[in-house]
C-alpha positions in Angstrom: -8.4 9.1 -83.6 -8.5 6.2 -85.8 -12.1 4.9 -85.5 -12.5 3.5 -89.0 -10.4 1.3 -91.3 -10.8 -1.0 -94.6 -11.0 -4.9 -93.9 -8.9 -6.8 -96.5 -10.6 -7.1 -100.0 -10.4 -9.8 -101.6 -10.2 -12.4 -98.8 -7.5 -14.4 -100.6 -5.2 -11.3 -99.1 -5.4 -13.3 -95.6 -3.1 -16.2 -96.4 -1.1 -14.2 -98.8 -0.2 -11.5 -96.5 -0.7 -12.9 -93.2 -0.2 -16.7 -93.9 -4.0 -17.1 -92.0 -7.1 -18.5 -93.3 -9.5 -16.1 -94.6 -12.5 -15.4 -92.3 -15.2 -18.1 -92.7 -17.9 -15.1 -92.5 -16.9 -12.5 -94.8 -15.9 -9.1 -92.9 -17.5 -5.8 -94.1 -15.4 -3.6 -96.1 -15.6 -0.5 -93.7 -15.3 -1.1 -89.9 -16.5 1.1 -87.5 -16.7 1.2 -83.1 -18.8 -2.0 -81.9 -18.6 -3.7 -85.6 -17.3 -6.7 -86.2 -13.7 -7.2 -87.5 -11.0 -9.5 -87.4 -7.5 -10.1 -85.9 -4.6 -12.3 -85.6 -3.0 -13.8 -82.4 -0.9 -16.5 -81.3 -2.8 -19.8 -81.5 -4.3 -20.4 -78.2 -3.2 -23.9 -77.3 -4.2 -26.3 -74.3 -1.8 -28.2 -72.3 -1.0 -31.8 -74.1 -2.4 -34.7 -72.5 -0.2 -36.8 -69.8 1.4 -39.7 -71.4 0.8 -43.0 -70.5 3.6 -44.3 -67.7 4.8 -46.7 -70.1 5.4 -44.3 -72.7 7.0 -41.7 -70.3 9.4 -44.4 -69.0 10.1 -45.5 -72.1 11.6 -42.2 -73.6 13.1 -41.6 -70.4 15.3 -44.8 -71.1 16.2 -43.4 -74.4 17.1 -40.0 -73.5 20.8 -39.4 -72.9 21.9 -39.0 -69.3 23.2 -35.3 -68.2 26.4 -34.5 -69.2 26.4 -37.2 -72.0 26.8 -36.2 -75.7 23.6 -36.7 -77.2 21.5 -35.3 -80.3 21.2 -31.2 -80.6 18.3 -29.7 -78.7 15.0 -29.7 -80.8 14.2 -26.4 -82.1 11.3 -24.3 -80.8 7.8 -25.1 -82.2 7.1 -22.7 -84.9 4.8 -19.8 -84.3 1.3 -20.8 -85.1 -1.1 -18.0 -86.1 -5.1 -17.8 -86.2 -7.6 -15.5 -87.2 -10.5 -14.4 -84.8 -13.5 -12.4 -85.2 -14.1 -9.9 -82.4 -15.6 -6.3 -81.8 -13.9 -3.5 -83.1 -14.0 -1.4 -79.7 -12.2 -2.9 -76.6 -14.1 -4.5 -73.4 -12.2 -4.7 -70.2 -12.6 -7.9 -68.1 -13.9 -6.0 -65.4 -16.8 -4.1 -67.0 -19.9 -5.2 -65.1 -22.7 -5.8 -67.5 -23.2 -5.8 -71.4 -25.0 -2.3 -71.3 -21.5 -0.7 -69.7 -19.3 -2.9 -72.4 -21.4 -1.1 -74.9 -21.0 2.3 -73.6 -17.0 1.8 -73.0 -16.1 0.4 -76.1 -16.8 2.8 -78.3 -14.6 5.1 -76.7 -11.6 2.4 -76.9 -11.1 1.7 -80.3 -7.9 3.2 -79.8 -5.0 2.4 -77.0 -2.1 4.8 -76.4 1.0 3.0 -76.8 2.7 5.4 -74.0 0.4 4.6 -71.3 -0.9 1.1 -72.4 1.0 -0.6 -69.9 -0.6 1.2 -66.8 -4.0 2.2 -68.1 -6.8 0.5 -66.1 -8.3 -0.7 -69.5 -5.6 -2.2 -71.0 -3.1 -3.1 -68.2 -4.2 -6.7 -68.1 -4.4 -7.4 -71.6 -1.0 -5.8 -72.0 0.7 -7.8 -69.1 -0.7 -11.1 -70.4 1.1 -10.6 -73.8 -2.3 -10.4 -75.4 -1.1 -8.8 -78.2 -2.5 -9.0 -82.2 -2.2 -7.8 -85.6 -5.3 -6.2 -87.1 -5.2 -6.5 -90.9 -6.1 -3.5 -92.8 -6.1 -2.1 -96.5 -6.0 1.6 -94.8 -7.2 3.5 -92.0 -9.3 6.9 -92.1 -8.7 10.0 -90.8 -10.6 13.8 -91.3 -8.6 16.4 -93.0 -9.6 19.8 -91.4 -7.5 22.1 -93.7 -10.1 23.0 -95.6 -12.5 24.2 -92.6 -14.6 21.0 -92.4 -14.0 17.2 -92.0 -12.9 15.6 -95.4 -12.6 11.8 -94.7 -9.4 10.6 -96.1 -7.9 7.3 -97.0 -4.4 6.2 -95.4 -2.7 3.2 -97.4 0.4 1.9 -98.4 2.0 2.9 -101.4 2.3 -0.2 -102.8 -1.3 -1.1 -102.3 -0.2 -4.0 -99.8 -2.3 -5.0 -96.6 -0.9 -3.4 -93.4 -0.7 -5.1 -90.2 -1.6 -2.7 -87.1 -0.3 -3.6 -83.6 -3.2 -4.4 -81.3 -4.7 -6.0 -78.2 -7.6 -8.3 -77.4 -9.6 -9.3 -74.9 -12.7 -11.6 -73.9 -15.2 -10.4 -71.7 -17.4 -13.0 -69.9 -21.0 -11.5 -68.4 -22.7 -13.1 -65.8 -25.5 -14.5 -68.1 -22.9 -16.0 -69.9 -22.6 -13.6 -72.4 -19.3 -13.2 -74.3 -17.8 -10.2 -76.3 -14.3 -11.2 -77.9 -12.9 -7.3 -78.5 -10.0 -5.6 -79.9 -8.4 -2.2 -79.9 -5.5 -0.5 -82.0 -2.5 0.5 -80.7 -1.4 4.2 -81.4 1.7 6.4 -81.6 2.4 10.2 -81.5 2.4 11.7 -84.9 2.8 15.4 -84.0 6.0 15.6 -86.3 5.1 13.0 -88.7 4.9 14.5 -92.4 1.8 13.0 -93.6 -0.1 12.6 -90.3 0.4 15.8 -89.0 -2.1 17.1 -91.6 -5.3 15.2 -89.9 -7.3 15.1 -87.2 -8.9 18.0 -84.9 -6.7 21.3 -85.3 -4.7 21.8 -82.0 -5.2 18.6 -80.8 -2.2 16.0 -80.6 -1.8 13.6 -83.7 -2.0 10.2 -83.8 -1.7 7.2 -85.8 -2.1 3.6 -85.8 1.3 1.5 -84.7 1.9 0.1 -88.4 4.1 -2.9 -88.4 7.0 -3.7 -90.8 6.2 -7.1 -92.2 9.0 -9.2 -90.8 8.2 -8.1 -87.4 5.0 -9.8 -87.1 5.8 -12.9 -85.5 8.3 -10.9 -83.1 5.8 -8.7 -81.9 3.6 -11.4 -80.8 6.1 -13.0 -79.0 8.0 -10.5 -77.4 8.1 -10.1 -73.5 5.7 -7.1 -72.5 8.9 -5.0 -71.3 10.3 -5.3 -74.9 7.0 -5.0 -76.8 7.0 -1.2 -76.8 10.1 -1.2 -78.8 7.7 -2.0 -81.8 5.8 1.2 -81.3 7.2 3.4 -83.9 5.6 5.7 -86.7 5.4 4.3 -90.3 7.5 6.4 -92.4 5.5 9.0 -94.5 7.2 7.9 -97.6 5.5 4.5 -97.6 2.0 5.9 -96.9 -0.4 7.8 -99.6 -3.5 9.8 -98.5 -6.9 10.3 -100.8 -10.1 11.9 -100.0 -12.9 8.9 -99.2 -14.5 8.6 -102.5 -18.8 9.3 -102.0 -21.0 7.0 -103.6 
């Protein structure tokens, strides 16, 4: 389970790699369950205000009639992204109390991509298209090949940030408390040339669903039935692994 990752350092990498402003409050270098992190989602917009009657009538008068030749249809509005602060560790909307949210969220830092659309924890967020991208420099997995757990940093070979597929949710308590949270989506890595070395011996190997840079917008806007097509193991030769240096 990928329960620790390294946030983007320095903050200038956010606009460079993901075209979003850096977080107003700096994120800690290492992000653990129930600690604050950030994720990227489609900007949440509200409906445009109703036009005054005279404005609407004027625009209708100027519009070409159906079946007549007019200007080409306007292009779709560009995708607008926003960086959001949230807790690493998912909190479903049906959780009844903050104490229950605290207990559940530590176990919901990863969501299996194969079952995310049917899981009672993630079904609502998945079906409502609450997908996000979690920016990180690396994630950490334990290497047990020596007989003991050796934390290992998994990063891109080229040193660039990674965008991991995730889901986000907004929980509201009866007392008005709000928890915005997120989870990382994972894929099977049993046959992955690098990731099959890590995690508990005898367990299924998993890895975060690292997205290709050119797929960020498509991942956030895809129909839920198409979104699972993005759930693929990142190529082993594009990743590097090194034991975490103890300070």
